[in-house]
MDAnalysis code that builds the backbone (N, CA, C; Angstrom):
import MDAnalysis as mda
import numpy as np

u = mda.Universe.empty(270, n_residues=90, atom_resindex=np.repeat(np.arange(90), 3), trajectory=True)
u.add_TopologyAttr("name", ["N", "CA", "C"] * 90)
u.add_TopologyAttr("resid", np.arange(1, 91))
u.add_TopologyAttr("resname", ["UNK", "UNK", "UNK", "UNK", "UNK", "UNK", "UNK", "UNK", "UNK", "UNK", "UNK", "UNK", "UNK", "UNK", "UNK", "UNK", "UNK", "UNK", "UNK", "UNK", "UNK", "UNK", "UNK", "UNK", "UNK", "UNK", "UNK", "UNK", "UNK", "UNK", "UNK", "UNK", "UNK", "UNK", "UNK", "UNK", "UNK", "UNK", "UNK", "UNK", "UNK", "UNK", "UNK", "UNK", "UNK", "UNK", "UNK", "UNK", "UNK", "UNK", "UNK", "UNK", "UNK", "UNK", "UNK", "UNK", "UNK", "UNK", "UNK", "UNK", "UNK", "UNK", "UNK", "UNK", "UNK", "UNK", "UNK", "UNK", "UNK", "UNK", "UNK", "UNK", "UNK", "UNK", "UNK", "UNK", "UNK", "UNK", "UNK", "UNK", "UNK", "UNK", "UNK", "UNK", "UNK", "UNK", "UNK", "UNK", "UNK", "UNK"])
u.atoms.positions = np.array([
    [29.009, 6.183, -40.466],
    [27.704, 5.549, -40.612],
    [26.781, 6.003, -39.499],
    [25.577, 6.321, -39.859],
    [24.620, 6.774, -38.855],
    [23.768, 5.609, -38.354],
    [23.136, 5.846, -37.229],
    [22.249, 4.842, -36.640],
    [20.860, 4.990, -37.239],
    [20.277, 3.909, -37.750],
    [18.931, 4.008, -38.315],
    [17.893, 4.195, -37.207],
    [16.912, 5.034, -37.456],
    [15.869, 5.237, -36.460],
    [14.870, 4.080, -36.490],
    [14.223, 3.859, -35.358],
    [13.127, 2.892, -35.284],
    [11.919, 3.612, -35.884],
    [11.425, 3.118, -37.002],
    [10.341, 3.788, -37.723],
    [8.985, 3.565, -37.071],
    [8.784, 2.383, -36.493],
    [7.502, 2.113, -35.829],
    [7.680, 0.994, -34.808],
    [6.815, 1.041, -33.810],
    [6.809, 0.026, -32.752],
    [5.373, -0.240, -32.347],
    [4.998, -1.488, -32.365],
    [3.725, -1.928, -31.799],
    [3.985, -3.302, -31.202],
    [3.030, -3.824, -30.453],
    [3.257, -5.095, -29.782],
    [3.588, -6.161, -30.819],
    [4.785, -6.737, -30.701],
    [5.200, -7.818, -31.579],
    [5.736, -7.394, -32.933],
    [5.836, -6.068, -33.192],
    [6.311, -5.612, -34.491],
    [7.131, -4.338, -34.366],
    [8.276, -4.360, -35.030],
    [9.126, -3.175, -35.102],
    [9.617, -3.029, -36.530],
    [9.667, -1.784, -36.992],
    [10.252, -1.491, -38.298],
    [11.390, -0.515, -38.088],
    [12.477, -0.754, -38.817],
    [13.675, 0.062, -38.707],
    [13.876, 0.783, -40.035],
    [14.182, 2.062, -39.946],
    [14.437, 2.870, -41.128],
    [15.508, 2.201, -41.994],
    [15.223, 2.102, -43.303],
    [16.194, 1.523, -44.223],
    [16.126, 0.016, -44.366],
    [15.234, -0.638, -43.609],
    [15.089, -2.094, -43.694],
    [13.673, -2.438, -44.138],
    [13.549, -3.442, -44.977],
    [12.220, -3.897, -45.411],
    [11.664, -4.963, -44.475],
    [12.465, -5.394, -43.512],
    [12.066, -6.449, -42.588],
    [11.211, -5.885, -41.459],
    [10.164, -6.618, -41.093],
    [9.418, -6.315, -39.876],
    [9.939, -7.262, -38.816],
    [10.459, -6.684, -37.744],
    [11.046, -7.476, -36.669],
    [10.062, -7.655, -35.523],
    [10.186, -8.757, -34.820],
    [9.516, -8.910, -33.530],
    [10.434, -8.324, -32.469],
    [11.688, -8.702, -32.528],
    [12.729, -8.201, -31.644],
    [13.931, -7.917, -32.531],
    [14.705, -6.873, -32.194],
    [15.824, -6.566, -33.082],
    [17.001, -5.935, -32.362],
    [18.149, -6.050, -33.032],
    [19.371, -5.365, -32.645],
    [19.594, -4.306, -33.708],
    [19.946, -3.097, -33.276],
    [20.149, -1.982, -34.194],
    [21.476, -1.325, -33.839],
    [22.251, -0.928, -34.845],
    [23.553, -0.312, -34.631],
    [23.831, 0.633, -35.787],
    [24.863, 1.469, -35.672],
    [25.177, 2.368, -36.776],
    [25.392, 1.585, -38.071],
    [24.532, 1.845, -39.029],
    [24.642, 1.194, -40.331],
    [23.817, -0.055, -40.534],
    [23.073, -0.521, -39.520],
    [22.323, -1.741, -39.765],
    [21.402, -2.196, -38.654],
    [20.789, -3.333, -38.927],
    [19.883, -3.966, -37.961],
    [19.736, -5.429, -38.341],
    [19.297, -6.211, -37.373],
    [18.990, -7.618, -37.642],
    [18.023, -8.115, -36.590],
    [17.388, -9.232, -36.888],
    [16.495, -9.853, -35.910],
    [17.312, -10.291, -34.699],
    [16.685, -10.243, -33.554],
    [17.315, -10.702, -32.314],
    [16.459, -11.805, -31.738],
    [17.050, -12.964, -31.563],
    [16.392, -14.077, -30.889],
    [16.793, -13.995, -29.423],
    [15.912, -13.472, -28.586],
    [16.237, -13.247, -27.174],
    [16.573, -14.539, -26.443],
    [16.243, -15.682, -27.038],
    [16.627, -16.951, -26.403],
    [18.143, -17.150, -26.443],
    [18.838, -16.363, -27.299],
    [20.302, -16.419, -27.343],
    [20.898, -15.934, -26.022],
    [20.295, -14.896, -25.467],
    [20.903, -14.219, -24.319],
    [19.938, -13.928, -23.176],
    [18.650, -14.193, -23.372],
    [17.647, -13.806, -22.385],
    [17.272, -12.347, -22.583],
    [16.257, -11.894, -21.872],
    [15.789, -10.521, -22.045],
    [16.342, -9.562, -20.993],
    [17.047, -10.080, -20.022],
    [17.654, -9.228, -19.000],
    [19.082, -8.873, -19.408],
    [19.509, -7.662, -19.093],
    [20.887, -7.255, -19.366],
    [21.728, -7.609, -18.134],
    [22.676, -8.522, -18.274],
    [23.484, -8.911, -17.121],
    [24.302, -7.733, -16.584],
    [24.397, -7.606, -15.264],
    [25.214, -6.531, -14.693],
    [26.653, -6.543, -15.219],
    [27.189, -7.723, -15.499],
    [28.564, -7.808, -16.011],
    [28.687, -7.135, -17.385],
    [27.644, -7.216, -18.197],
    [27.656, -6.562, -19.513],
    [27.648, -5.051, -19.343],
    [26.784, -4.551, -18.463],
    [26.713, -3.109, -18.203],
    [28.064, -2.611, -17.681],
    [28.644, -3.322, -16.735],
    [29.940, -2.935, -16.171],
    [31.026, -2.915, -17.248],
    [31.051, -3.924, -18.105],
    [32.048, -4.007, -19.171],
    [31.938, -2.801, -20.104],
    [30.721, -2.498, -20.535],
    [30.522, -1.378, -21.456],
    [30.914, -0.052, -20.817],
    [30.487, 0.157, -19.577],
    [30.831, 1.400, -18.882],
    [32.346, 1.530, -18.696],
    [33.004, 0.416, -18.391],
    [34.457, 0.415, -18.213],
    [35.172, 0.871, -19.489],
    [34.545, 0.608, -20.629],
    [35.117, 0.990, -21.913],
    [34.547, 2.314, -22.439],
    [33.939, 3.101, -21.546],
    [33.484, 4.443, -21.896],
    [32.198, 4.512, -22.690],
    [31.414, 3.443, -22.651],
    [30.152, 3.408, -23.400],
    [29.004, 3.682, -22.440],
    [28.198, 4.689, -22.773],
    [27.031, 5.032, -21.965],
    [25.970, 3.953, -22.156],
    [25.432, 3.444, -21.063],
    [24.452, 2.358, -21.114],
    [23.152, 2.812, -20.457],
    [22.053, 2.514, -21.136],
    [20.729, 2.804, -20.580],
    [19.869, 1.564, -20.757],
    [19.319, 1.077, -19.680],
    [18.425, -0.077, -19.723],
    [17.034, 0.458, -19.401],
    [16.145, 0.424, -20.405],
    [14.824, 1.033, -20.284],
    [13.748, 0.094, -20.794],
    [12.517, 0.363, -20.398],
    [11.351, -0.340, -20.942],
    [11.292, -0.007, -22.433],
    [10.766, -0.897, -23.261],
    [10.878, -0.795, -24.718],
    [10.422, 0.539, -25.287],
    [9.230, 1.015, -24.953],
    [8.759, 2.277, -25.535],
    [9.690, 3.428, -25.178],
    [10.122, 3.485, -23.917],
    [11.048, 4.532, -23.481],
    [12.403, 4.375, -24.163],
    [12.839, 3.132, -24.352],
    [14.123, 2.877, -25.008],
    [14.091, 3.328, -26.462],
    [13.003, 3.048, -27.165],
    [12.882, 3.465, -28.566],
    [12.873, 4.994, -28.655],
    [12.148, 5.639, -27.770],
    [12.094, 7.104, -27.764],
    [13.487, 7.689, -27.532],
    [14.211, 7.172, -26.554],
    [15.560, 7.642, -26.243],
    [16.524, 7.345, -27.398],
    [16.458, 6.137, -27.924],
    [17.315, 5.739, -29.045],
    [17.083, 6.675, -30.232],
    [15.812, 6.882, -30.614],
    [15.502, 7.730, -31.765],
    [15.946, 9.174, -31.546],
    [15.791, 9.688, -30.333],
    [16.222, 11.059, -30.041],
    [17.734, 11.178, -30.240],
    [18.489, 10.207, -29.763],
    [19.941, 10.228, -29.931],
    [20.335, 10.064, -31.400],
    [19.692, 9.137, -32.090],
    [19.994, 8.912, -33.512],
    [19.689, 10.170, -34.328],
    [18.605, 10.866, -34.019],
    [18.228, 12.085, -34.737],
    [19.257, 13.195, -34.525],
    [19.966, 13.149, -33.398],
    [21.011, 14.133, -33.113],
    [22.343, 13.751, -33.755],
    [22.369, 12.596, -34.428],
    [23.593, 12.144, -35.076],
    [24.512, 11.341, -34.181],
    [24.034, 10.993, -32.991],
    [24.831, 10.176, -32.080],
    [24.876, 8.752, -32.632],
    [26.050, 8.156, -32.642],
    [26.177, 6.748, -33.051],
    [25.715, 5.901, -31.868],
    [24.553, 5.300, -32.023],
    [23.903, 4.593, -30.923],
    [23.451, 3.218, -31.396],
    [23.426, 2.279, -30.477],
    [22.949, 0.937, -30.775],
    [21.921, 0.531, -29.744],
    [21.166, -0.500, -30.038],
    [20.169, -0.953, -29.083],
    [19.722, -2.370, -29.366],
    [19.180, -2.966, -28.342],
    [18.566, -4.288, -28.432],
    [17.155, -4.115, -27.915],
    [16.160, -4.452, -28.751],
    [14.764, -4.154, -28.430],
    [13.903, -5.414, -28.464],
    [13.098, -5.576, -27.440],
    [12.173, -6.707, -27.297],
    [10.763, -6.119, -27.316],
    [10.037, -6.346, -28.409],
    [8.769, -5.629, -28.615],
    [7.570, -6.192, -27.851],
    [7.743, -7.290, -27.163],
    [6.585, -7.865, -26.464],
    [6.710, -7.751, -24.946],
    [7.532, -6.845, -24.478],
    [7.655, -6.615, -23.032],
    [7.219, -5.205, -22.685],
])
């Protein structure tokens, strides 16, 4: 399964390739996407999460939203199985 590209990003709105939903914030992974309620986890990535992922051989990048979407889409276009959590109002 491939990672869907982020089709568009503007303040408060994101569209993901293959989805009819317009998201404010979203989680994207190989084969899908869903809305993300940042109140579940906050908007900061805890250092413990980054450490856990790296320990398991997963490359982690924490970037500002526009830069994150650009990086995510570049990797997805190369066929890399990539996931992301995006907050469109930061």
